[in-house]
Legacy VTK file of the C-alpha trace (Angstrom):
# vtk DataFile Version 3.0
C-alpha trace
ASCII
DATASET POLYDATA
POINTS 114 float
148.841 90.034 125.987
146.430 91.155 123.011
144.246 88.570 121.635
142.823 88.505 117.833
139.590 89.518 119.258
140.865 92.866 120.548
142.695 93.662 117.270
141.100 95.705 114.441
140.851 93.658 111.238
142.121 96.341 108.467
140.865 97.156 104.990
143.686 95.925 103.328
145.961 92.600 103.138
149.436 92.065 104.115
152.291 89.863 102.039
150.616 87.006 100.395
147.169 88.224 100.974
147.080 87.519 104.630
145.018 89.955 106.664
146.668 92.834 108.729
145.494 93.653 112.060
145.974 96.738 114.254
146.471 96.519 117.870
145.615 100.159 119.512
143.802 101.919 122.087
143.569 104.997 120.176
140.695 104.927 117.549
141.558 108.378 116.403
145.343 107.329 115.695
146.988 107.869 112.355
146.459 104.230 111.387
142.838 103.989 112.588
141.982 107.129 110.725
143.772 105.714 107.439
141.574 102.586 107.914
138.277 104.412 108.421
139.204 106.464 105.428
140.029 103.198 103.431
136.732 101.377 104.378
134.877 104.825 103.315
136.330 104.631 100.016
135.687 100.871 99.760
132.186 100.936 100.624
131.896 104.071 98.196
133.229 102.328 95.039
131.238 99.081 95.938
127.939 101.440 95.861
129.056 102.775 92.351
130.067 99.516 91.095
126.551 97.883 92.035
124.564 100.901 90.324
126.717 100.302 87.415
125.991 96.369 87.237
122.395 97.340 87.462
122.773 99.418 84.302
124.600 96.961 82.654
122.271 94.223 83.131
119.105 96.531 82.396
120.661 97.442 79.002
119.913 94.181 77.500
122.502 92.006 75.656
125.868 92.557 76.934
129.430 90.771 75.561
130.791 88.032 77.423
134.022 90.181 77.937
132.254 93.122 79.610
130.209 90.581 81.818
133.428 88.987 82.732
135.089 92.163 83.789
132.275 93.169 85.722
132.122 90.138 87.902
135.794 90.120 88.502
135.554 93.813 89.698
132.531 93.114 91.923
134.232 90.092 93.362
136.787 92.161 94.757
134.344 94.993 95.997
132.487 92.045 97.410
135.828 91.016 99.356
136.552 94.441 100.562
132.875 95.130 101.658
132.886 91.633 103.533
136.542 92.746 105.188
134.667 96.011 106.345
131.574 94.350 107.953
133.791 91.874 109.505
136.035 94.163 111.191
133.265 96.603 112.183
131.342 93.551 113.757
134.268 92.552 115.855
134.282 96.097 117.287
130.649 96.025 118.045
130.147 96.292 122.011
128.778 92.644 123.155
125.077 92.782 123.801
123.043 90.709 126.198
120.079 88.436 125.061
117.069 90.471 125.235
113.762 89.346 126.369
112.741 89.512 122.689
115.328 87.470 121.131
114.411 84.690 123.544
110.998 84.541 122.208
109.827 81.391 120.388
107.251 83.488 118.240
108.356 83.049 114.279
107.935 86.849 114.041
110.441 87.216 116.770
112.954 85.091 115.497
115.880 86.330 113.139
115.423 85.196 109.798
117.719 82.430 108.454
118.562 81.790 104.862
119.817 78.427 103.418
LINES 1 115
114 0 1 2 3 4 5 6 7 8 9 10 11 12 13 14 15 16 17 18 19 20 21 22 23 24 25 26 27 28 29 30 31 32 33 34 35 36 37 38 39 40 41 42 43 44 45 46 47 48 49 50 51 52 53 54 55 56 57 58 59 60 61 62 63 64 65 66 67 68 69 70 71 72 73 74 75 76 77 78 79 80 81 82 83 84 85 86 87 88 89 90 91 92 93 94 95 96 97 98 99 100 101 102 103 104 105 106 107 108 109 110 111 112 113
C-alpha cells in the first residue's frame, strides 16, 4: 500500500481546495510532466510578480487598491511556490547526518529564524 510520503503533491488543488497527490513510479509519465510544467509556470509567474512588486514599491506612493491587488496576487503566488517547495522536498532522497551537521560550532549549525 502507498503511503502519503510516497505520493507526489501536485501543484494544483482538488475540489474544495484539498491537496491532490499522484501515485506513480513513472516520473516521466503524462501527469508527472504536466505537474513539472505547471510548477515551472507557477515559479516563473512568482518571479515576475516579485519584480513587479519591487517596481511598485520603489515607485513612491501607491494607491491602496493597487497595493491590495498586489498583496492578493502575491499571496496566491506564495501559496503556489510553497506547494512546489513542499512537493520537491518530499521527493529528495533521504540523506544521513554528516560530521559537519553534527558539529557544535556555531558556524557549522544551520541558521534558525524566530
